Structures are given as C-alpha cells and as structure tokens.
C-alpha positions, -999 to +999 in steps of 0.1 A: -698+819+305-675+826+335-694+801+356-686+772+333-657+748+342-640+721+323-628+688+336-591+688+336-569+663+319-548+639+338-525+610+330-539+575+333-516+546+339-517+508+345-487+488+354-480+450+346-453+423+355-435+398+332-427+364+344-393+353+334-387+323+313-368+295+327-359+281+293-336+292+266-365+292+242-357+305+207-322+315+218-311+279+223-297+267+190-287+233+203-310+203+197-328+194+229-322+157+229-286+160+216-278+185+244-292+162+271-270+133+257-239+155+255-245+168+290-239+134+304-208+124+284-183+138+307-149+131+293-117+150+291-085+142+270-067+114+288-031+122+297-004+098+285+005+086+320-002+095+356+035+094+364+045+122+340+058+153+356+038+186+354+064+201+330+062+171+306+025+172+306+024+209+299+051+209+272+037+180+252+003+198+246-001+227+223-032+248+230-055+256+201-077+287+196-109+284+216-131+290+186-118+259+170-142+230+176-127+207+203-131+170+199-126+146+228-104+115+222-119+082+214-133+063+244-139+026+249-161+005+228-191+014+249-186+051+244-174+057+280-140+074+289-113+052+303-118+046+340-100+071+362-067+059+376-060+033+349-027+033+332-016+021+298-005-015+299-029-031+324-031-029+361-038+002+380-014+015+405-023+014+442-007+036+467-002+020+501-001+044+530+033+046+548+034+037+585+028+068+606+059+076+627+054+077+665+057+111+681+090+120+696+091+118+734+107+145+754+137+132+774+137+140+811+169+153+826+177+137+859+204+146+883+228+116+886+253+111+913+288+100+906+296+063+905+320+070+932+293+086+953+309+120+951+283+148+948+288+176+922+293+211+933+263+235+930+279+256+903+289+225+883+255+211+887+238+243+874+262+244+844+255+209+835+217+214+838+219+244+816+238+225+789+214+196+791+184+219+788+199+237+758+208+204+741+173+190+748+156+222+734+175+220+702+166+183+698+129+191+705+129+219+680+146+198+653+122+170+660+091+193+660+101+206+625+106+170+613+073+161+628+055+188+609+071+178+576+063+142+583+027+151+592+024+170+559+037+141+539+015+118+559-015+140+552-007+140+515-002+102+516-035+098+534-053+120+508-037+100+480-046+067+496-082+079+500-084+090+464-070+056+453-096+038+474-124+059+458-110+052+423-109+015+431-145+015+443-156+035+413-139+010+390-157-018+407-191-003+401-211-021+374-227-001+346-262+006+358-283+022+332-315+020+353-323+049+375-328+030+407-295+012+406-277+044+396-291+063+425-280+036+450-264+045+483-230+033+470-229+058+442-241+086+465-215+077+491-188+078+464-200+112+454-197+124+490-162+110+493-151+127+461-166+160+472-147+157+505-114+150+487-120+180+464-127+202+494-095+190+511-075+197+479-088+232+478-076+237+513-041+224+505-044+191+523-034+171+493+003+173+501+031+181+478+018+158+452-016+173+450-009+188+416-001+154+402-034+139+416-058+168+407-063+155+371-071+120+384-096+136+408-112+155+380-116+124+359-131+106+388-156+134+393-166+134+357-168+096+355-192+096+385-213+123+370-218+099+340-236+075+364-267+096+364-269+099+401-292+122+422-296+158+414-281+170+447-250+149+443-247+160+407-247+196+417-220+190+443-198+171+417-203+199+392-191+224+417-160+203+423-154+200+385-156+238+381-133+244+410-107+220+396-109+236+362-106+271+376-073+289+366-074+306+400-074+273+420-046+252+432-052+227+404-033+245+376-019+210+369-052+201+354-049+229+328-013+220+321-021+183+316-054+185+296-047+218+279-071+247+273-091+229+246-098+200+270-107+224+298-131+243+276-147+211+264-151+198+299-166+231+312-191+231+284-202+196+292-206+205+329-225+236+319-249+216+297-256+192+326-262+221+350-285+239+325-307+208+323-309+208+361-316+246+363-349+241+344-363+226+376-375+254+399-371+233+430-334+232+425-329+270+427-321+269+464-296+241+460-277+260+434-272+287+459-264+264+489-238+245+469-220+276+459-226+271+422-238+306+416-205+320+427-186+294+406-206+302+375-201+340+380-164+334+385-161+316+352-182+343+334-159+370+349-127+352+341-105+367+314-089+333+307-092+320+272-109+287+281-137+307+298-145+330+268-161+306+243-196+318+233-212+284+237-200+282+272-211+317+281-245+311+266-251+281+288-236+297+319-257+329+317-287+307+309-282+287+341-280+319+362-310+333+344-330+301+352-322+301+389-329+338+395-367+337+394-367+339+432-359+371+450-334+355+473-312+342+444-315+376+426-301+393+457-274+367+459-263+373+423-263+411+426-243+410+458-216+390+441-212+414+412-238+401+388-245+435+373-209+443+368-201+410+352-230+413+328-220+448+319-185+435+310-200+409+288-221+435+271-191+456+260-184+453+222-147+445+228-157+414+249-178+400+221-164+377+194-181+394+164-199+361+155-234+351+148-236+336+183-231+370+199-269+375+196-276+343+215-253+354+243-269+389+244-304+373+246-294+354+277-277+384+293-307+406+288-331+379+301-310+376+333-310+414+337-347+414+333-349+391+364-324+411+384-343+444+380-375+430+394-369+447+427-367+485+429-340+481+456-316+472+429-324+499+405-300+525+419-270+502+413-283+493+378-285+530+369-252+540+385-233+514+366-246+529+333-263+497+322-291+518+306-267+532+281-252+498+274-287+483+267-296+512+244-263+508+225-268+470+222-304+475+210-292+500+183-264+476+172-286+445+170-319+461+160-326+432+137-330+406+165-366+405+176-360+384+207-332+406+219-353+437+214-381+421+233-359+413+263-346+449+264-381+463+261-391+442+291-362+457+311-372+492+301-408+485+309-400+474+344-376+503+350-400+529+337-425+522+365-402+536+391-388+571+397-350+566+398-346+547+365-374+567+349-355+599+356-324+583+340-344+574+309-358+609+308-324+625+311-312+612+277-337+612+248-315+586+230-333+559+250-368+569+238-355+575+203-342+539+202-375+526+215-394+543+187-368+530+162-374+495+175-412+499+171-407+510+135-387+479+127-409+454+146-444+467+141-457+432+136-444+418+169-473+422+194-453+414+225-426+440+216-451+467+206-470+462+239-439+466+261-423+494+241-456+515+240-460+508+277-426+523+284-433+554+262-467+558+280-449+559+314-425+585+301-453+606+286-471+606+320-442+622+339-438+657+324-447+680+296-411+681+285-410+643+281-444+643+263-431+666+236-397+649+234-413+614+229-440+624+205-423+651+185-385+648+187-384+610+187-411+606+161-438+588+181-465+612+168-461+598+133-458+562+143-486+560+168-515+565+144-501+538+121-498+513+150-532+521+164-549+517+130-530+484+122-538+467+154-574+478+154-579+463+119-562+431+132-586+430+162-616+433+139-604+404+117-599+382+148-634+392+161-650+382+128-632+349+128-643+342+163-679+351+155-679+328+125-665+300+146-691+307+173-719+304+147-707+271+135-704+257+170-739+270+178-754+252+148-736+220+158-749+222+193-784+226+180-782+196+158-765+173+184-771+187+219-759+155+235-724+159+221-722+196+228-707+212+258-679+230+240-674+266+250-650+274+222-671+302+209-676+320+242-640+329+251-613+350+235-585+333+217-549+340+228-543+361+196-574+383+204-562+387+240-527+397+229-541+422+203-564+438+228-535+442+252-515+460+226-544+483+218-547+491+255-511+503+258-513+522+225-545+540+236-529+547+270-500+564+252-525+585+233-542+595+265-510+605+282-496+623+252-529+642+248-522+661+280-497+682+261-512+714+247-489+709+217-495+672+210-531+670+221-547+692+194-526+674+167-539+640+178-575+654+180-573+662+142-559+628+132-585+605+118-562+574+124-564+582+161-600+594+166-618+568+145-603+538+163-611+554+197-647+558+188-649+523+173-634+508+204-661+525+225-687+512+201-675+476+197-661+468+231-680+462+263-670+467+299-673+431+312-651+417+285-627+445+277-628+467+308-592+481+307-594+489+270-628+507+273-616+527+304-584+538+287-602+547+255-627+568+274-599+586+292-581+593+259-613+607+244-619+629+274-584+643+272-588+651+235-622+667+242-604+692+264-592+711+233-623+729+220-612+735+185-632+736+153-606+714+137-611+687+163-628+656+148-645+648+181-665+680+180-682+673+147-720+671+151-721+634+142-693+625+166-708+645+195-741+627+191-723+594+188-703+601+220-734+608+240-749+575+229-717+556+236-714+571+271-750+563+281-745+525+287-714+532+307-734+554+330-764+531+333-751+496+331-717+498+347-710+494+384-673+502+378-664+534+396-636+542+371-661+538+342-685+562+359-657+587+366-644+587+331-679+590+316-687+620+339-654+637+328-662+632+292-697+647+296-681+676+315-660+685+284-686+678+257-714+697+275-698+730+266-715+727+232-752+736+229-761+707+206-743+683+230-764+696+259-795+688+238-784+653+232-776+649+269-810+661+279-828+639+253-809+608+265-816+619+301-780+616+310-783+648+331-807+630+354-782+602+358-756+627+368-780+641+395-785+607+409-748+601+411-744+632+433-753+609+463-724+585+455-698+581+482-668+584+457-655+619+459-640+621+423-673+609+408-693+635+427-668+662+417-670+654+379-708+651+380-710+686+395-686+697+367-709+685+340-740+699+359-723+734+360-727+735+322-761+718+320-776+740+347-770+771+326-800+761+305-832+773+321-854+744+308-829+718+319-824+735+353-862+736+360-866+699+350-836+688+371-848+708+402-884+695+400-877+659+390-844+652+408-843+677+436-810+692+424-811+721+448-815+699+478-787+676+467-763+705+461-772+719+495-765+686+512-732+684+493-722+718+507-732+708+542-712+675+541-682+685+520-649+682+539-634+714+552-601+706+535-617+701+501-625+736+488-625+725+452-656+703+458-674+731+476-664+755+448-679+734+420-711+729+440-715+767+445-710+771+407-740+748+401-762+769+424-749+801+407-760+788+373-794+777+388-800+813+396-784+833+369-807+863+373-829+876+401-860+878+380-859+843+365-888+821+372-864+796+386-854+819+414-890+827+423-900+791+425-875+779+450-894+764+479-888+778+514-875+745+527-850+741+499-840+778+502-832+773+539-810+743+531-792+762+504-785+791+527-771+769+554-748+753+529-737+786+514-730+800+549-708+771+557-689+777+524-686+814+530-670+807+564-643+784+550-606+791+557-575+782+537-562+747+542-526+759+542-508+792+541-497+787+505-506+813+479-526+789+459-548+777+488-553+813+500-565+824+466-588+793+462-603+800+495-609+837+487-627+829+455-649+804+472-658+828+500-666+856+476-687+835+453-707+819+482-712+853+499-724+869+466-749+841+460-761+842+496-767+879+493-786+875+460-809+850+476-817+872+505-824+902+482-848+881+462-867+871+492 
C-alpha cells in the first residue's frame, strides 16, 4: 500500500567513563610490604674518602650493566648507612669559615701643597691629578676583581660550612622509630635546610668545591629521608635527590663517585618511596608544586644508562599515573611533553626485550588512559601517531590481558569523540586488532565490554565503517558467539541468585528475628558485569543492523535473534533498563528488513513480540521505552497476522492514547504504526468510535509546528487510510463536528511552505501539500 510507512532505523548509543586506578594492581610484581621497607632504606655506595679528587673517584669505579642486580654495600650493625660526613678512622672533619675580608676603601686624592709652600703650576697640577686618577682606577679595578673572587670563595665556604653544620645536627639526632619523634620540628627544620642547600647548589652557589660536596649532600638527603619525616618534607627531599642524581645537573661528581649502578639503585629507592606517597590522592597537588612531575618526566626521557632500567621506569610511570587523576595534573604532564615521552618508551627499540616489558607497557597505557580523559588533548594524541603505536603494541603483546584492557579503555574513550574516531576509521587495522583481541580474550568481561563499546561507536558513524567492522574485520562471525556465551552465563548467574534467594527466604520465615538480610534482592557484581557486557554487545548488533548488507544477515542468525527475544522476555525495565531498551532498538532495526528468511517474522516470533511489547507500553513511564516500542510496532504492523495480534492485545488503543503525549518522537512513531493499522476497516472503525482517532489526528495537524512537515505528513497519511474510498461506511459516518476539525487541520497542512530552499525540503513540502489537498477535496466531494 502506498500509504504505508516504515519506521526508519537509527543508531543508538550510550557512553560511559572509567575511573583510573591509582595502584599498580596486577602489574606490580613487587611484594607490598617488602617494597615499603625497601623504599625507606636510602643508601648509596659509600665513597672511600671525602678528600679524594673527582678523577680518583671516577677512575676507581667500574660501571656494570644496568640489568645486573645492584647490591648496596654493608651498613652498620643496625642496618643503616654510615652517617653522612663521616670518614674512615674516627672523627668527622669540620670546616671552619674563613674570616670575611673587609671591602677595599677608595682612596681620595687631595691636592697637597709643597712643604716649602710653593704652589704647583696649573699644568703640572692637572698632569699629576690625571696620573693619580689613572693609578687609582687601576687599583680599584684590580681590587674589584679580587673582591669578586673572594666573594665567590667566601660563598663556597659559607655553603660548605652550612652543609657541615647540617651534617653535625643530623649526626646528633637520636634514632626515633616512633612517628611523633620523627616528625619533630628539628627533623623538619633539617629537611628545609638541606633543600635550601640543594637549591643553592643547583644555582651554582656552592663555590668551586661544590662538586666535591655534592655526594655528601646526597648522602645527607637520603639519610634524612630514612627518618620517616612528614610527607611534604619527604617530597622536597626526593626532588633534591633526583636533581643531584640527574646527569644534566651540576652534580656530575655524584655519578663519578658512586658510579652508575649506585645511581640506579638510589633512583629506584627514591622512586619506591614516591610511589608509596603517590597512592594518596591528597598528595597530587604537592607533587606538582614541588616540581616532582617535571623531575620524573626528565628521568623517563633521559637516554642515560642509569635511567633505562625497567624496574625504575615501571615505578616512575606508575607514580605519574597515580597523580594524574586530576585534570590539572593531566594538563601539567601533557604540557611538559608527557605524550611524546610515553611514545618514545613505547617504541620497540627502547624496550629491553624482557618479561618486564609488559609491566612497563601496562603502566604507560594506564597513564595514557588518564591523559586522554579530556577531548582538548585528543588532537595532540592523534597527531603524534599514538594510535598506531598502541595498535602495534596490542598486536605484539596480544597475550597480556591487562595490557589489552588498558588499550581497550583508551580506544573506548577516544571513540566517543569525532577527531580520534575519524583517525580510527581511517585505518581498519585498528578495528581488526580489536576483533583479534576479542577472539583471544572472550572470557574477560571487562575487556569484551570496552572492545565491543568501541566497535559499536565505530559502527554508528557510517555505512562504510559498519561493513568494514562486521565483514572485513570478522566481527559478524564473532558477535553471535559472544552474545550467546554471555547470555548463557547470565542465565546461570540468575539461577544461582534465585536459589540463594529461596534459601534466604526460608531462613527468614523460620527465624524472622534474625532476618534483615537483603542478599537475595540485589544483583551480584558478576551479574552486573555480565549484564553490562550484554548491553554493549546488543548495542553493536543494533548499530550494525542499520547496514542493508549486515542487517539481513544478522536477522537470519539464530544466535543473535534468540538471545534478543530472551532478553525482552526475561529482563524488566526497572532492574535492567539499559539492556531492555537496547535490545528493543536492535529488534526494531532488524524488523526493518521484511524478508521471509528473517527469523523475527516467523508467526511464533511475531506473536511473541506483540506480547513482549505490551508491558513496555502499559507499565513503563520511560519515554525511551515507549518510543522504542512504538517503532517496533510500526515495523511489525506491516504483516496482517501481526495487526490481528495488535488489535487483540488492544495495543492500537494504547497508541491512540499516546498521541496526546508531549514527546514529539513518541507521537511521530505512534502515528507511523497507526498508518498501517488504520488501513483495516474494522480496526479503523473501532479506533474512531472508542478512541476518537479522527479528532486526535485533527488536533495534531492543528498544533504541529510549521517547521516539522514530517509530523504533519504522517498525520495526513493516517487520515488517508481512514478514508480509503469514498463509498466506505467509515467515510459516511464521520460526524460533522469531527469533519470540520479535520478540514481545518488539512487546510493548515495544505498551506504549508518549505522550511528551507533545499531540494529535499521543497520536495517534502510539495508531497505534503498535494496529499492534504487531495484528501481535503475528497472530503468535500463526499459531503
């Protein structure tokens, strides 16, 4: 029938966020208690003497490969490193400050008379004054240079003396294992003094001997960190230690004296301590204010050997990951080259080809997941080519479930936005790897959920992507298996919960005083996770079914159709709202393809669908549920037997009632279903007499917005089917009052104008005017 219309398919979508973890989780291979103990044993290899020259210290130590385990030298009997500043053989040296020289005074030149009282001639006097001025200027210049050198030496001596006083105070501190004593003002003051000395050393105020004193300062910093002082002071001291160990700093003497193995071991201990602190969310801002984020990124981006150990990198990236849950810290990391540094670490040539590579990659991808939270950073992420790096990494380490999960989370976030989604769509290798990952890890619910979510977003964008994802990448073969597997798992969990609920109910009946448990009334976490996976899989079915190539294929697949009908039969809106809505949308899209091979159009399934949609129309106050049910009825009502079931279940009357609803889409799809139902004379007579269908359609035409010709068009089609022929009894029985209302509505529709000058709007307006005018003329002739 030319008057019939079909509700069009459209892509449904629901977007979710994923909190970032703050812990290493399964990626951390170190024992928790052991790591905490190691984090506070800050010792570095003790040099032989503080008086040795830089050349001697560097030449007597042979560096070992960084992968070789580094052991620290034996400490004292209590397990602590020797106190900083101590020397072999007993007493510690003390440096006394030299007396500061007084500033040179400028000599004044006076004109002296001769002892004989004879005055000098003017020319002689001028010559003498000139020579005196020149001589005085030379003396002042020489003395100024000497003063600067002396000031520099004095500054270095003052810095050395200050360091010696701090070392003496540190040595005088008693061992304080209890927290209150360790957090005393004395220890905090020492930490402040050490940080000040380290800052002066970075600014070059340590004098010419600063290189010789830098190792002593480092040992003092590490010894004070061992005192378990406050978190803020510990962060500042850790920053000082990282600066002193940096190859780019002025303290290269530290590396020459302790060697690269010692530097690597010290950096690892500092990283462990910082990782422990980074687990506290309240410390995120302090990490940024103390400049630790820059220091950590500098170590990660350094090509030096002592900075390339996998253990060190795992902890450093883990720290940055933990402190980037706030948007401010995320911006801070990205502005300082966080994306570029992580990309360098992802390169195969920068990995060590060891089992610990996976641990490092897990931390890198977890950090990237945090950094892509804001769409403002997506452009930089895409331009750097990190999508290709992640896809390559996922293909290379496809066996690692945790790594694949992190990458799936990144892709899931990116696929919600246009720019990265376009980049994902431009290269099918990304979707192909996602499907391959699903095939390998079908049993990981979290991974299946995120991967299917990404594929669903891609399938919602274009026809080209739908066919690429489903046919070229192999998702059409995998999707039915996943859907069937997780639906069976959901049923098993539901049976187990029902059995538990029955046991709890019997116990409550026997001993009501001891009852009060609601264990049987709520879903378990496993059931919730399984339902979440089903929701994303069904959503992928709904979006893929839009394709005229993929849709008919899915409609003939029992592993797709049967779970969808079972979901509508077993799940209820209050408990499983999202899953029920998504399943209804998928069924509606599949009903679009009116084929004899479609399993949904079998007589049994058509009757079942009508019965399943009835409670959604009668019992649901959810607008989306009503809209999806009306769409489904619009598609299924093309079949005669389905119309009969709709009439017997009185669903057509419900559709008439919903015409008065304020939601435009709901009214539109109700009219779409009524177009097909009104073509049956018996149903049309019943609806007009019992529900006043003509008056409701006339009111709709009267109140329809002028810029919504589609709504007016579908309303006119309902009236056209109500009066298919001039001689029908329906046409003769139209009351005069209803007839006047219908004419007024049709006249308004016949006078409509195009919304825009586009060809599509002009053609739509022309069809509406012609149909309304034709029907208006037919009604006048009948009268």
